[in-house]
C-alpha positions as CSV (number, residue, x, y, z in Angstrom):
1,M,8.8,-21.1,23.3
2,E,12.0,-19.9,25.1
3,K,12.6,-16.2,25.2
4,R,15.8,-16.7,23.2
5,A,13.7,-18.5,20.5
6,I,11.2,-15.7,20.6
7,A,13.9,-13.2,20.1
8,N,15.3,-15.3,17.2
9,A,11.8,-15.3,15.7
10,W,12.3,-11.6,15.0
11,S,15.4,-11.8,12.9
12,G,15.6,-12.6,9.3
13,V,12.8,-13.6,10.7
14,S,12.5,-10.1,12.0
15,N,13.1,-8.0,15.1
16,C,9.7,-6.3,15.5
17,E,10.6,-4.7,18.9
18,N,13.5,-2.8,17.3
19,C,11.9,-2.2,13.9
20,G,12.7,1.2,12.4
21,I,9.1,1.7,11.3
22,R,7.5,0.1,14.4
23,H,5.6,3.3,15.1
24,L,3.8,2.9,11.7
25,A,3.4,-0.9,11.8
26,L,0.7,-3.2,12.9
27,F,2.5,-4.1,16.2
28,A,3.2,-0.5,17.1
29,D,1.4,-0.6,20.5
30,L,2.6,-4.1,21.6
31,E,4.6,-4.4,24.8
32,H,7.5,-6.8,25.5
33,T,5.2,-9.3,27.2
34,D,2.9,-9.3,24.1
35,F,5.8,-10.4,21.9
36,E,6.1,-13.6,24.0
37,L,2.7,-14.7,22.6
38,I,4.3,-15.0,19.1
39,H,4.5,-18.7,18.3
40,K,5.5,-18.6,14.7
41,P,8.3,-16.6,13.0
42,I,7.6,-13.4,11.2
43,M,9.7,-13.3,8.0
44,E,11.2,-10.3,6.4
45,V,10.8,-10.7,2.6
46,E,12.1,-8.7,-0.4
47,K,10.0,-8.5,-3.5
48,K,10.7,-7.0,-6.9
49,A,8.3,-4.9,-9.0
50,G,5.9,-7.3,-10.7
51,D,6.1,-10.0,-8.0
52,R,2.7,-11.1,-6.7
53,L,2.1,-11.5,-3.0
54,Y,-1.3,-13.3,-3.4
55,G,-4.3,-13.6,-5.8
56,E,-8.0,-13.1,-5.3
57,G,-9.5,-16.3,-3.9
58,D,-6.2,-17.6,-2.6
59,E,-6.2,-19.1,0.9
60,G,-5.3,-16.3,3.3
61,Q,-2.3,-17.6,5.3
62,F,-0.4,-14.3,5.8
63,L,-0.8,-10.6,6.4
64,Y,1.9,-8.3,5.1
65,T,3.2,-5.0,6.6
66,V,4.9,-2.8,4.0
67,R,8.3,-1.7,5.2
68,S,9.2,0.1,2.0
69,G,8.0,0.2,-1.6
70,V,4.5,0.2,-3.1
71,I,1.9,-2.6,-3.4
72,K,-1.1,-2.4,-5.7
73,L,-4.4,-4.1,-4.9
74,T,-6.2,-5.0,-8.1
75,Q,-9.6,-6.4,-9.0
76,Y,-10.4,-7.7,-12.5
77,L,-13.6,-6.6,-14.2
78,P,-16.1,-8.9,-16.1
79,D,-14.8,-7.5,-19.4
80,G,-11.3,-8.6,-18.7
81,G,-10.1,-5.1,-17.7
82,Q,-8.5,-4.4,-14.3
83,R,-8.9,-1.6,-11.7
84,I,-6.4,-0.8,-9.1
85,V,-8.5,-0.2,-6.0
86,R,-5.8,0.9,-3.5
87,L,-2.1,1.5,-3.2
88,L,-0.2,0.4,0.0
89,R,2.9,2.1,1.2
90,T,5.2,2.1,4.3
91,G,3.2,1.1,7.4
92,D,0.2,-0.2,5.5
93,V,-1.1,-3.7,5.9
94,A,-2.1,-6.1,3.0
95,G,-4.5,-8.9,3.6
96,L,-6.5,-7.6,6.6
97,E,-9.6,-9.3,5.1
98,V,-8.3,-12.8,6.0
99,L,-9.0,-12.1,9.6
100,V,-12.8,-12.3,8.8
101,N,-12.7,-14.3,5.5
102,P,-10.8,-17.4,4.5
103,T,-9.5,-16.0,1.2
104,Y,-8.0,-12.8,-0.2
105,E,-10.2,-10.3,-1.9
106,H,-7.7,-8.7,-4.3
107,Y,-4.6,-9.4,-6.4
108,A,-1.7,-7.9,-4.5
109,T,1.3,-7.1,-6.7
110,V,4.5,-5.2,-6.1
111,L,4.4,-1.9,-8.0
112,R,7.8,-0.7,-6.7
113,D,10.5,-2.9,-5.2
114,A,9.4,-3.7,-1.6
115,E,10.5,-5.0,1.7
116,L,7.7,-6.6,3.8
117,C,7.0,-8.4,7.0
118,Q,5.1,-11.6,6.3
119,I,3.0,-12.3,9.4
120,P,1.1,-15.6,9.8
121,R,-2.6,-15.1,10.2
122,D,-2.9,-17.2,13.3
123,V,-0.3,-15.1,15.0
124,V,-2.4,-12.0,14.5
125,E,-5.6,-13.9,15.6
126,R,-3.9,-15.0,18.8
127,L,-2.6,-11.6,19.6
128,N,-6.0,-10.1,18.8
129,R,-7.6,-12.5,21.3
130,E,-5.1,-12.0,24.1
131,T,-4.0,-8.4,24.0
132,P,-6.3,-5.3,23.6
133,R,-3.4,-3.4,22.2
134,L,-3.4,-5.2,19.0
135,H,-7.2,-5.2,18.8
136,N,-7.1,-1.4,18.9
137,Q,-4.5,-1.3,16.2
138,L,-6.6,-3.6,14.0
139,L,-9.6,-1.3,14.5
140,N,-7.5,1.6,13.5
141,R,-6.3,-0.3,10.4
142,W,-9.9,-1.1,9.4
143,H,-10.8,2.5,9.8
144,T,-7.8,3.7,7.7
145,A,-8.7,1.2,5.0
146,V,-12.3,2.5,4.8
147,K,-11.1,6.1,4.9
148,Q,-8.7,5.4,2.0
149,A,-11.4,3.7,0.0
150,D,-13.7,6.7,0.5
151,E,-10.9,9.1,-0.5
152,W,-10.1,7.0,-3.5
153,L,-13.7,7.1,-4.6
154,T,-14.1,10.8,-4.2
155,E,-10.7,12.0,-5.3
156,L,-9.8,9.6,-8.1
157,S,-13.2,8.6,-9.6
158,T,-14.8,12.0,-10.0
159,G,-14.1,15.0,-12.2
160,S,-12.4,15.3,-15.5
161,S,-9.6,12.9,-16.5
162,K,-7.1,15.7,-16.3
163,S,-8.2,16.7,-12.8
164,R,-8.0,13.1,-11.6
165,V,-4.5,12.7,-13.0
166,A,-3.5,15.9,-11.2
167,R,-4.9,14.6,-7.9
168,L,-3.1,11.3,-8.3
169,V,0.2,13.1,-9.0
170,I,-0.2,15.3,-6.0
171,G,-0.9,12.2,-3.8
172,L,2.2,10.5,-5.1
173,S,4.5,13.5,-4.6
174,D,7.0,14.0,-1.8
175,K,5.8,17.0,0.2
176,V,9.4,17.9,1.1
177,D,11.1,18.2,-2.3
178,N,8.0,18.0,-4.6
179,S,9.6,15.0,-6.5
180,C,7.3,12.3,-7.8
181,Y,7.8,8.8,-9.1
182,L,5.0,7.7,-11.4
183,F,4.1,4.2,-12.4
184,S,3.6,2.9,-15.9
185,R,0.9,4.7,-17.9
186,E,-1.1,1.4,-17.9
187,D,-1.1,1.3,-14.1
188,L,-2.0,5.0,-13.8
189,G,-4.9,4.3,-16.1
190,A,-6.0,1.3,-14.0
191,I,-5.9,3.5,-10.9
192,L,-8.0,6.2,-12.5
193,G,-10.3,4.1,-14.7
194,V,-9.1,5.8,-17.9
195,T,-7.3,4.5,-20.9
196,T,-3.6,4.2,-21.2
197,E,-3.7,6.6,-24.1
198,T,-5.6,9.2,-22.1
199,T,-3.1,9.0,-19.2
200,S,-0.1,9.3,-21.6
201,R,-1.7,12.4,-23.3
202,I,-2.3,14.2,-20.0
203,I,1.1,13.5,-18.6
204,A,2.7,14.8,-21.8
205,E,0.5,17.9,-21.5
206,F,1.6,18.4,-17.9
207,K,5.2,18.3,-19.1
208,R,4.6,20.8,-21.9
209,E,2.9,23.3,-19.6
210,G,5.5,22.9,-16.8
211,S,3.4,21.1,-14.2
212,L,5.9,18.2,-14.4
213,K,9.6,18.4,-15.2
214,D,11.6,15.3,-16.1
215,L,14.2,14.2,-13.5
216,G,14.7,10.6,-14.9
217,K,12.6,7.6,-16.0
218,N,9.2,8.1,-14.5
219,H,10.7,10.6,-12.0
220,F,9.4,14.2,-12.0
221,L,9.6,17.4,-10.2
222,A,5.9,18.4,-9.6
223,D,4.6,22.0,-9.5
224,L,2.1,21.3,-6.8
225,V,0.5,24.8,-7.1
226,R,-0.3,24.3,-10.8
227,L,-1.4,20.8,-10.2
228,Q,-3.7,21.8,-7.4
229,N,-5.4,24.4,-9.6
230,I,-6.0,21.7,-12.2
231,A,-7.2,19.2,-9.5
232,N,-9.8,21.8,-8.4
233,E,-11.3,22.0,-11.9
234,N,-14.3,19.9,-12.7
């Protein structure tokens, strides 16, 4: 592929070398010569809340780097219920498992309007073979995914329902201005493994006691000190 064609493969098709979140992205450590190994275009895609990226068992053709927005990874239970097992935000990668398995292991759905880079799997496989820089990034991503899963299990699956909701709100809060955008009560319940009714009751209780103040639809100002005290309760 000509260098010009390579450059064009990064627009609209995206320009990974000049990406504003490159320091967070999968290709963070790549050098200019590494980009010349790219033989298929990497597309920038925009998705609306509710759009599905892929389903469990689908053929794994792409990985996705999240540029903005939030993606939920969901597994369905034998009783028909669902459990959100992870949230992906800016810099996170969806679909890492297709590098070792032929199919996706979760349902990936947009929770908040998102911009993503859609990366062909064989592009990542080739770079992984031919440059140690991507290999190291992939190891870091696997480690991050395992760490997030451990934190998810300990922080959001233990303790009282109220303390778990408090921990989730803290995790979703902006640490600069303490604002927090929450998802639907159904999604919050699916993250925590509690009923929608329980989630609604606890959020209403937080609002009454001043732990959350309404700023708009599902937009709150969080009192992180109050919430941390609740989160520390059993």
